[in-house]
C-alpha positions as CSV (number, residue, x, y, z in Angstrom):
1,M,-263.8,-20.2,23.2
2,T,-264.5,-17.3,20.8
3,D,-265.9,-13.8,21.5
4,S,-266.3,-12.3,17.9
5,T,-268.5,-9.6,19.3
6,T,-265.6,-8.1,21.3
7,R,-263.8,-7.2,17.9
8,N,-266.6,-5.9,15.8
9,S,-268.0,-3.0,17.4
10,Q,-269.7,-0.4,15.6
11,D,-270.0,1.8,18.5
12,D,-267.2,4.5,17.6
13,G,-264.6,2.4,19.7
14,E,-266.5,3.0,23.0
15,R,-265.7,0.1,25.3
16,T,-266.1,-0.7,29.0
17,Y,-263.4,-2.4,30.8
18,R,-264.4,-4.5,33.8
19,C,-262.3,-3.6,36.8
20,V,-261.6,-6.2,39.6
21,C,-263.9,-4.5,41.8
22,G,-266.9,-5.0,39.7
23,E,-267.2,-1.5,38.3
24,S,-267.6,-0.9,34.6
25,L,-265.2,1.9,33.2
26,L,-265.9,3.6,29.9
27,I,-262.5,3.9,28.1
28,D,-261.6,5.4,24.8
29,A,-258.4,5.0,22.9
30,H,-256.6,8.2,24.1
31,T,-257.7,9.0,27.9
32,S,-256.8,7.2,31.1
33,V,-259.4,6.4,33.6
34,T,-259.8,6.1,37.4
35,C,-262.2,3.5,38.8
36,D,-264.8,5.2,41.0
37,G,-265.3,2.0,43.0
38,C,-261.6,1.2,44.2
39,G,-259.5,4.2,42.9
40,R,-257.5,2.1,40.5
41,K,-255.9,3.9,37.5
42,F,-255.9,2.5,34.2
43,S,-254.0,3.6,31.1
44,A,-255.7,4.2,27.7
45,N,-254.2,1.2,26.2
46,I,-255.5,-1.2,28.8
47,L,-257.8,-2.8,26.4
48,N,-254.6,-3.9,24.0
49,E,-253.0,-5.4,27.3
50,A,-256.1,-7.3,28.6
51,V,-255.0,-10.8,28.2
52,A,-257.5,-12.0,30.7
53,D,-260.2,-11.1,28.1
54,T,-261.9,-8.9,30.7
55,V,-263.0,-6.4,28.0
56,S,-266.4,-5.8,26.6
57,I,-267.9,-3.8,23.8
58,R,-270.3,-1.0,25.2
59,A,-273.2,-2.7,22.9
60,I,-273.0,-5.8,24.9
61,E,-273.9,-4.0,28.1
62,S,-276.7,-2.2,26.5
63,P,-280.3,-3.5,27.1
64,D,-281.3,-4.0,23.6
65,F,-278.4,-6.0,22.6
66,A,-279.1,-8.6,20.2
67,P,-276.8,-11.8,20.5
68,T,-274.5,-12.6,17.6
69,V,-275.2,-16.1,16.5
70,L,-271.7,-17.9,15.3
71,N,-273.4,-21.1,14.4
72,D,-276.7,-21.7,12.4
73,E,-277.5,-24.4,14.9
74,T,-278.2,-22.0,17.5
75,A,-281.4,-20.9,15.9
76,D,-283.3,-23.9,17.2
77,L,-282.4,-23.4,21.1
78,D,-285.0,-24.7,23.2
79,E,-287.0,-22.8,25.8
80,T,-285.1,-24.1,28.8
81,A,-281.7,-22.7,27.4
82,P,-280.0,-20.0,29.6
83,Q,-281.2,-16.6,28.7
84,R,-279.2,-13.2,29.1
85,G,-278.8,-12.3,32.8
86,D,-279.4,-15.9,34.1
87,M,-277.1,-17.2,36.6
88,I,-275.2,-20.5,36.3
89,G,-273.2,-21.1,39.4
90,H,-271.5,-17.9,39.9
91,F,-271.4,-17.0,36.2
92,R,-274.0,-14.6,34.5
93,V,-274.8,-15.5,31.0
94,V,-274.2,-12.4,28.6
95,N,-274.9,-14.1,25.1
96,I,-274.7,-17.2,23.3
97,L,-271.5,-17.6,21.1
98,G,-272.2,-21.0,19.4
99,R,-273.8,-24.3,19.7
100,G,-272.6,-28.0,18.8
101,G,-273.6,-31.5,19.3
102,M,-272.8,-31.8,23.1
103,G,-274.3,-28.4,24.0
104,A,-274.1,-24.6,23.8
105,V,-271.4,-22.3,24.6
106,Y,-272.1,-18.7,26.2
107,R,-270.1,-15.6,26.8
108,A,-270.6,-15.1,30.8
109,L,-269.3,-13.0,33.7
110,D,-267.5,-14.6,36.3
111,E,-269.0,-12.7,39.1
112,S,-266.3,-13.8,41.6
113,L,-263.3,-12.8,39.6
114,Q,-265.0,-10.2,37.3
115,R,-263.8,-11.5,34.2
116,Y,-265.6,-12.8,31.2
117,V,-265.2,-16.4,30.3
118,A,-266.7,-19.0,27.9
119,L,-269.3,-21.1,29.5
120,K,-269.9,-24.6,28.0
121,V,-273.4,-26.0,29.2
122,I,-273.7,-29.6,28.3
123,R,-276.9,-30.5,26.6
124,R,-279.1,-32.8,28.7
125,P,-280.3,-35.9,26.8
126,G,-283.7,-36.9,26.3
127,D,-283.1,-40.0,28.5
128,V,-282.3,-38.9,31.9
129,G,-280.5,-42.1,32.5
130,D,-277.6,-40.8,30.2
131,D,-277.1,-37.8,32.3
132,T,-274.1,-39.6,34.0
133,V,-272.6,-40.3,30.7
134,H,-272.8,-36.7,29.6
135,V,-271.1,-35.4,33.0
136,Q,-268.4,-37.9,32.6
137,R,-267.8,-36.6,29.2
138,L,-267.8,-33.0,30.4
139,L,-265.2,-34.0,33.3
140,Q,-263.3,-35.9,30.9
141,E,-262.9,-32.9,28.7
142,A,-262.2,-30.6,31.6
143,R,-259.5,-32.7,33.0
144,A,-257.8,-33.5,29.8
145,Q,-257.9,-30.1,28.7
146,A,-256.8,-28.6,32.1
147,R,-253.8,-30.9,32.2
148,V,-252.2,-29.3,29.2
149,N,-250.7,-26.0,30.4
150,H,-249.8,-24.5,27.0
151,P,-250.0,-21.2,25.3
152,N,-251.8,-22.7,22.3
153,V,-254.5,-24.6,24.3
154,V,-257.6,-23.0,25.8
155,H,-257.2,-22.8,29.5
156,I,-259.9,-24.3,31.8
157,Y,-260.9,-22.3,34.8
158,Y,-263.7,-24.1,36.5
159,V,-265.8,-27.3,36.1
160,S,-269.2,-28.0,37.7
161,R,-269.9,-31.5,39.0
162,D,-273.7,-30.7,39.2
163,E,-275.3,-33.6,37.4
164,Q,-278.4,-31.4,36.9
165,S,-276.7,-28.5,35.2
166,P,-273.2,-29.6,34.0
167,F,-271.0,-26.9,32.6
168,L,-267.4,-25.7,32.5
169,A,-265.9,-22.3,32.2
170,M,-262.9,-21.8,30.2
171,E,-260.8,-19.0,28.5
172,L,-262.6,-16.6,26.2
173,V,-260.6,-16.3,23.2
174,G,-261.0,-13.0,21.4
175,G,-261.4,-14.2,17.9
176,T,-263.1,-16.6,15.6
177,P,-262.9,-20.4,14.8
178,L,-260.4,-21.2,12.2
179,S,-263.2,-22.6,10.0
180,T,-264.7,-19.0,10.1
181,R,-261.4,-17.5,9.1
182,M,-261.1,-19.9,6.2
183,R,-264.5,-19.0,4.7
184,E,-263.5,-15.5,4.9
185,G,-260.6,-15.7,2.5
186,H,-257.5,-17.6,1.5
187,L,-254.8,-18.0,4.1
188,K,-251.2,-17.2,3.0
189,F,-248.7,-19.8,3.4
190,E,-247.0,-17.9,6.2
191,Q,-250.1,-18.1,8.1
192,V,-250.7,-21.6,7.4
193,I,-247.4,-22.8,8.7
194,R,-247.4,-20.8,11.7
195,I,-250.9,-22.2,12.7
196,A,-249.4,-25.8,11.8
197,I,-246.6,-25.2,14.2
198,Q,-248.7,-23.8,17.2
199,V,-251.2,-26.8,16.8
200,A,-248.4,-29.5,16.6
201,S,-247.0,-27.8,19.6
202,A,-250.0,-28.1,21.5
203,L,-250.6,-31.4,20.5
204,Q,-247.0,-32.5,21.4
205,Q,-247.7,-31.0,24.9
206,S,-250.9,-33.0,25.2
207,A,-249.1,-36.1,24.1
208,K,-246.7,-35.6,27.1
209,F,-249.5,-35.7,29.3
210,D,-250.8,-39.1,27.7
211,I,-253.6,-37.4,25.8
212,V,-254.7,-37.7,22.3
213,H,-257.1,-35.0,21.1
214,G,-259.3,-37.2,18.9
215,D,-261.0,-34.5,17.0
216,I,-258.8,-31.9,15.2
217,K,-260.5,-29.8,12.8
218,P,-260.7,-26.0,11.8
219,S,-263.7,-25.4,14.3
220,N,-261.7,-26.7,17.2
221,I,-259.0,-24.1,16.5
222,L,-259.5,-20.8,17.7
223,C,-257.7,-17.7,16.2
224,A,-256.9,-15.6,19.3
225,D,-255.4,-12.9,17.2
226,D,-253.5,-12.4,13.8
227,K,-250.7,-14.5,14.8
228,N,-251.7,-17.0,17.5
229,V,-254.3,-20.0,17.6
230,K,-255.5,-22.1,20.6
231,L,-256.7,-25.6,20.4
232,S,-259.9,-26.1,22.2
233,D,-262.7,-28.9,22.5
234,F,-261.2,-31.9,24.2
235,G,-264.5,-33.5,24.4
236,L,-263.3,-36.6,22.5
237,A,-259.9,-36.8,24.0
238,R,-258.7,-40.1,25.2
239,R,-255.8,-41.5,27.4
240,L,-253.2,-42.5,25.0
241,S,-252.1,-45.4,27.1
242,E,-255.8,-46.6,27.4
243,C,-256.6,-46.3,23.6
244,G,-257.5,-49.9,22.4
245,M,-258.1,-51.2,26.0
246,D,-261.7,-50.6,26.2
247,D,-265.0,-51.2,24.0
248,S,-266.0,-47.8,24.0
249,P,-266.7,-46.4,20.5
250,V,-264.1,-43.9,19.0
251,M,-266.1,-40.7,17.6
252,G,-264.9,-38.2,15.4
253,T,-265.6,-35.8,12.4
254,P,-266.0,-37.8,9.3
255,N,-264.1,-35.3,7.1
256,Y,-261.2,-35.2,9.3
257,L,-261.1,-38.8,10.7
258,S,-258.0,-40.7,10.2
259,P,-258.3,-44.1,8.1
260,E,-257.4,-46.4,11.2
261,V,-260.0,-44.8,13.3
262,A,-262.6,-44.9,10.6
263,A,-261.9,-48.6,10.5
264,G,-262.6,-49.1,14.1
265,K,-258.8,-49.2,15.2
266,P,-257.5,-47.3,18.3
267,L,-256.6,-43.8,18.3
268,S,-252.7,-42.7,18.4
269,I,-250.9,-39.5,18.1
270,Q,-250.6,-40.4,14.3
271,S,-254.4,-40.2,14.2
272,D,-254.3,-36.6,15.3
273,M,-251.5,-36.0,12.7
274,Y,-253.8,-37.1,10.1
275,S,-256.5,-35.0,11.1
276,L,-254.2,-32.1,11.2
277,G,-252.9,-33.0,7.7
278,V,-256.6,-32.9,6.5
279,T,-256.9,-29.5,8.1
280,L,-253.6,-28.1,6.8
281,F,-254.5,-29.4,3.3
282,E,-257.9,-27.7,3.5
283,M,-256.1,-24.4,4.6
284,T,-253.7,-24.6,1.9
285,F,-256.0,-25.3,-1.0
286,G,-259.4,-24.3,0.1
287,R,-260.9,-27.9,-0.2
288,L,-260.5,-31.3,1.4
289,P,-258.0,-33.8,0.1
290,Y,-260.7,-35.8,-1.5
291,S,-262.8,-33.5,-3.5
292,S,-266.1,-35.1,-3.4
293,S,-265.9,-36.2,0.2
294,G,-268.1,-33.1,1.3
295,Q,-270.9,-34.3,-0.8
296,L,-270.8,-38.1,0.1
297,H,-272.7,-40.1,2.6
298,V,-270.8,-40.4,5.9
299,L,-269.8,-44.1,5.1
300,E,-268.4,-42.9,1.8
301,R,-266.4,-40.2,3.5
302,L,-264.9,-42.8,5.7
303,R,-264.2,-45.1,2.8
304,A,-262.4,-42.1,1.0
305,H,-260.0,-41.8,3.8
306,R,-259.1,-45.4,3.8
307,E,-258.8,-45.9,0.0
308,D,-258.8,-42.8,-2.0
309,P,-255.6,-41.0,-3.1
310,V,-255.1,-37.6,-1.9
311,E,-255.9,-35.2,-4.7
312,F,-253.0,-32.6,-5.0
313,P,-253.1,-30.0,-7.8
314,E,-251.7,-31.2,-11.0
315,T,-249.3,-28.2,-11.1
316,W,-247.7,-27.4,-7.9
317,P,-248.5,-23.8,-7.1
318,T,-245.4,-21.4,-7.2
319,N,-246.5,-19.7,-3.9
320,L,-245.8,-22.9,-1.9
321,P,-242.4,-24.5,-1.1
322,T,-242.0,-28.0,-2.7
323,G,-241.2,-29.4,0.5
324,W,-244.7,-28.5,1.9
325,R,-246.3,-31.3,-0.4
326,D,-243.7,-33.9,1.2
327,V,-245.2,-32.8,4.7
328,L,-248.8,-33.1,3.6
329,E,-248.4,-36.4,1.9
330,R,-246.5,-37.9,5.0
331,L,-249.4,-36.5,7.5
332,L,-251.9,-38.2,5.0
333,E,-250.3,-41.5,4.8
334,K,-252.9,-44.2,4.9
335,D,-250.6,-46.1,7.4
336,P,-250.0,-44.5,10.6
337,A,-246.7,-46.1,10.6
338,N,-245.6,-44.1,7.6
339,R,-246.5,-40.7,9.1
340,F,-244.2,-38.9,11.5
341,A,-243.0,-41.0,14.4
342,S,-243.2,-38.3,16.9
343,Y,-244.3,-34.5,17.2
344,D,-240.5,-33.7,17.5
345,E,-240.1,-34.9,14.1
346,L,-243.1,-33.2,12.7
347,L,-242.2,-29.9,14.2
348,E,-238.5,-30.2,12.7
349,A,-240.1,-30.6,9.4
350,L,-242.6,-27.6,9.9
351,E,-239.8,-25.5,11.2
352,Q,-237.7,-26.0,8.2
353,L,-240.5,-24.6,6.1
354,R,-241.1,-21.6,8.1
355,P,-240.7,-18.6,5.9
356,V,-237.9,-16.3,6.9
357,A,-237.9,-12.6,6.0
358,L,-234.1,-11.9,5.3
359,P,-232.7,-8.6,3.6
360,H,-231.6,-9.0,0.1
361,A,-228.0,-9.0,-0.5
362,G,-226.7,-5.9,-2.3
363,R,-224.8,-5.8,-5.8
364,V,-221.4,-5.1,-4.2
365,V,-221.5,-7.9,-1.6
366,R,-222.7,-10.4,-4.3
367,G,-220.1,-9.3,-6.9
368,L,-217.4,-9.5,-4.5
369,A,-218.5,-13.1,-3.2
370,W,-218.9,-14.2,-6.8
371,L,-215.3,-12.9,-7.8
372,V,-213.8,-14.7,-4.7
373,D,-215.4,-18.0,-5.9
374,L,-214.2,-17.6,-9.4
375,M,-210.8,-16.7,-8.3
376,M,-210.3,-19.9,-6.3
377,L,-211.8,-22.2,-9.0
378,S,-209.7,-20.5,-11.6
379,A,-206.6,-21.2,-9.4
380,A,-207.6,-24.8,-9.1
381,L,-208.1,-25.2,-13.0
382,Q,-204.5,-23.8,-13.4
383,I,-203.2,-26.2,-11.0
384,V,-204.8,-29.2,-13.2
385,F,-202.5,-28.0,-15.9
386,V,-199.4,-27.3,-13.9
387,P,-197.9,-30.8,-15.1
388,L,-197.9,-29.3,-18.7
389,Q,-195.3,-26.9,-17.7
390,I,-192.8,-29.5,-17.0
391,P,-190.5,-30.2,-20.1
392,T,-190.6,-33.9,-19.6
393,V,-194.3,-34.3,-19.4
394,Q,-194.6,-32.0,-22.6
395,K,-193.3,-35.1,-24.5
396,F,-196.4,-37.2,-23.7
397,P,-199.4,-35.8,-25.7
398,I,-201.6,-38.4,-23.8
399,V,-201.0,-36.2,-20.7
400,R,-202.5,-33.0,-22.4
401,L,-205.5,-35.2,-23.5
402,I,-206.2,-36.6,-20.0
403,L,-206.0,-33.2,-18.5
404,G,-208.0,-31.4,-21.1
405,L,-210.8,-34.2,-20.7
406,A,-210.3,-33.8,-16.8
407,S,-210.8,-30.0,-17.0
408,P,-214.6,-29.8,-16.5
409,S,-214.2,-32.0,-13.4
410,V,-213.1,-28.8,-11.4
411,P,-216.4,-26.8,-11.9
412,F,-218.6,-30.0,-11.8
413,L,-216.9,-31.0,-8.3
414,A,-217.2,-27.4,-7.0
415,G,-221.0,-27.4,-7.8
416,L,-221.4,-30.8,-6.0
417,I,-219.6,-29.3,-3.1
418,Y,-221.7,-26.2,-3.2
419,A,-224.8,-28.1,-3.3
420,K,-223.8,-30.4,-0.5
421,L,-222.8,-27.5,1.8
422,G,-225.2,-25.1,0.8
423,T,-222.7,-22.4,0.3
424,S,-219.4,-21.5,-1.1
425,A,-216.3,-19.8,0.0
426,G,-217.0,-16.6,-1.3
427,K,-220.8,-16.5,0.2
428,K,-219.4,-18.0,3.6
429,L,-216.9,-15.0,3.7
430,F,-219.5,-12.1,3.0
431,Q,-222.2,-13.9,5.0
432,I,-224.7,-14.3,2.3
433,R,-226.6,-17.4,0.9
434,V,-229.2,-18.4,-1.8
435,A,-232.8,-18.9,-0.8
436,D,-236.1,-19.4,-2.5
437,R,-238.9,-17.0,-2.3
438,H,-239.8,-18.1,1.2
439,G,-236.3,-17.4,2.5
440,L,-235.9,-21.4,2.9
441,R,-232.9,-23.3,1.9
442,L,-232.6,-24.9,-1.6
443,K,-232.7,-28.5,-2.6
444,Q,-229.3,-29.9,-3.5
445,S,-230.1,-30.5,-7.0
446,T,-231.3,-26.8,-7.4
447,L,-228.2,-25.4,-5.8
448,F,-226.1,-27.7,-8.3
449,A,-227.9,-26.6,-11.4
450,R,-227.8,-22.7,-10.4
451,S,-224.0,-23.2,-9.8
452,V,-223.4,-24.0,-13.4
453,A,-224.8,-20.6,-14.4
454,Q,-223.0,-19.1,-11.4
455,L,-219.6,-20.4,-12.3
456,S,-220.0,-19.9,-16.2
457,P,-216.8,-18.3,-16.7
458,I,-215.0,-21.4,-15.4
459,W,-217.3,-23.6,-17.2
460,I,-216.3,-21.6,-20.4
461,I,-212.5,-22.0,-19.9
462,A,-212.8,-25.7,-18.9
463,T,-215.0,-26.6,-21.6
464,Q,-212.8,-24.7,-24.3
465,R,-209.9,-26.9,-22.8
466,F,-212.0,-30.1,-23.2
467,F,-212.8,-29.4,-26.9
468,E,-209.1,-28.5,-27.6
469,A,-208.1,-31.8,-26.1
470,I,-210.1,-33.8,-28.5
471,G,-209.4,-31.8,-31.6
472,L,-212.7,-29.8,-31.8
473,A,-211.3,-26.3,-30.9
474,D,-213.7,-24.6,-33.4
475,I,-216.8,-26.2,-31.9
476,G,-215.6,-25.0,-28.6
477,S,-215.0,-21.5,-29.7
478,L,-218.7,-21.4,-30.9
479,L,-220.1,-22.7,-27.5
480,L,-217.5,-20.1,-25.8
481,I,-219.2,-17.3,-27.7
482,G,-222.8,-18.6,-27.0
483,V,-222.1,-19.1,-23.1
484,A,-220.3,-15.7,-23.0
485,M,-223.3,-13.9,-24.3
486,A,-225.4,-15.6,-21.6
487,M,-223.2,-14.6,-19.0
488,F,-223.1,-11.0,-20.0
489,V,-227.1,-11.1,-20.1
490,D,-227.0,-12.8,-16.7
491,I,-224.7,-10.2,-15.1
492,G,-226.5,-7.2,-16.9
493,L,-229.8,-8.3,-15.4
494,A,-228.2,-8.5,-12.1
495,L,-226.8,-4.9,-12.4
496,L,-230.3,-3.4,-13.6
497,H,-232.6,-5.4,-11.4
498,R,-233.8,-3.4,-8.4
499,R,-233.2,-6.4,-6.2
500,S,-230.1,-7.6,-8.1
501,R,-231.8,-10.7,-9.2
502,S,-229.6,-12.3,-12.1
503,L,-231.1,-14.3,-15.0
504,H,-230.3,-17.6,-13.2
505,D,-232.0,-16.2,-10.2
506,V,-235.1,-15.7,-12.3
507,V,-234.9,-19.2,-13.9
508,F,-234.6,-21.0,-10.7
509,R,-236.8,-18.6,-8.6
510,T,-234.1,-17.9,-6.2
511,R,-232.9,-14.7,-4.4
512,V,-229.5,-14.0,-2.7
513,V,-230.0,-12.9,0.9
514,L,-227.9,-11.9,4.0
515,D,-227.4,-15.0,6.1
516,V,-228.2,-13.3,9.5
């Protein structure tokens, strides 16, 4: 669970570190400290290395500290709710972190291990007879979540079996829910794809333990830091092998519920994929896939998932890879069978879209690679016309016509091979490649179209031979002049641009990078 209060201190950076012996040590950013209780020495950067979240802001320890409310629902806590300083088992309550439909989450101190944890206390229902169901729900969440040992899943430390005060203690994540992060501002695609990979990896591990989460949404994804997230709240998790074998109702959050679950069908890993797709869509565009679903009645929201088409932007944003739309469309398919068959397949698709920061190739390297390609194709074009050097063949004009008509096939075939392989001989030799703005490999169609501009000198020669063969040499000469002028502009821009981007790089939104 989250602990945003430990990241928002206004107290000039003064913090305390809870030693394993129980002493609270005042630490600043520059001075090491020795514990008076046990004599242990701690470096000044211990706060940055405290992976167990045993760190607290000094303000939290002050008597007049006011708890930070992360959820508006905490405003109507009842008088029986745990208060600051109360003991729940061997955990001492520090402050409330949030409140949901099944209970509240508190920041608490584990008096046994002297570390802070997130304490989830299950809300007691009005009907005492329902207590057993709630305790079973708690145990279900704890067992499901504890089975999944993964860096992107919140760890469970302890679970109480006391039916009078059921609770569980879990890892205290030093950040905020993804839902809060999304409200704070736009997420870059690099962040979206990184979170997507981490959550999919966590769900993949869950599936290996026969668990389907059942409630994937931004508020159940916790931002541990700027680069890592953790999946939490397995309260609606089900055994994958048992889905559809009992009559218990399947619950979830309407805005993120898959069409099949909304129709009363069993959960599956594809159900979690759909919910993840809705979450990723919202992270990408700042809204749900169905623009009006947030204002609709619950039943209408469920109907939207089952029937309404996904509302993608009319013009695809240039800051997003085109392949991202394909991934979202597949995740949001109405029919589970049309989604990814496994998390392995999903992760493979996501990894292919992970932006890669590669250094730009310099002018000299690009120029040499280009010259190698031109010389090889020029030699191939000359080989095509070798038969015309044979005196016997020169007696047959039809041969000259056929060879002239066939000459454009040389750069055409070279472009097809380049598009298929994703590289050329020159680029392979100098270890460079063409990428989009995210460092990703281009589609074959884009590579082929780009090769026409890149191999323009060969196209000029081949086209001239073509028009000469059909008796239109004058038209060929005019085209030759036009293409030559465009080629010089292309080369000139590459020489002048600070990142050596040519005209065809600008047109196709590509860049040449070192293939390292």
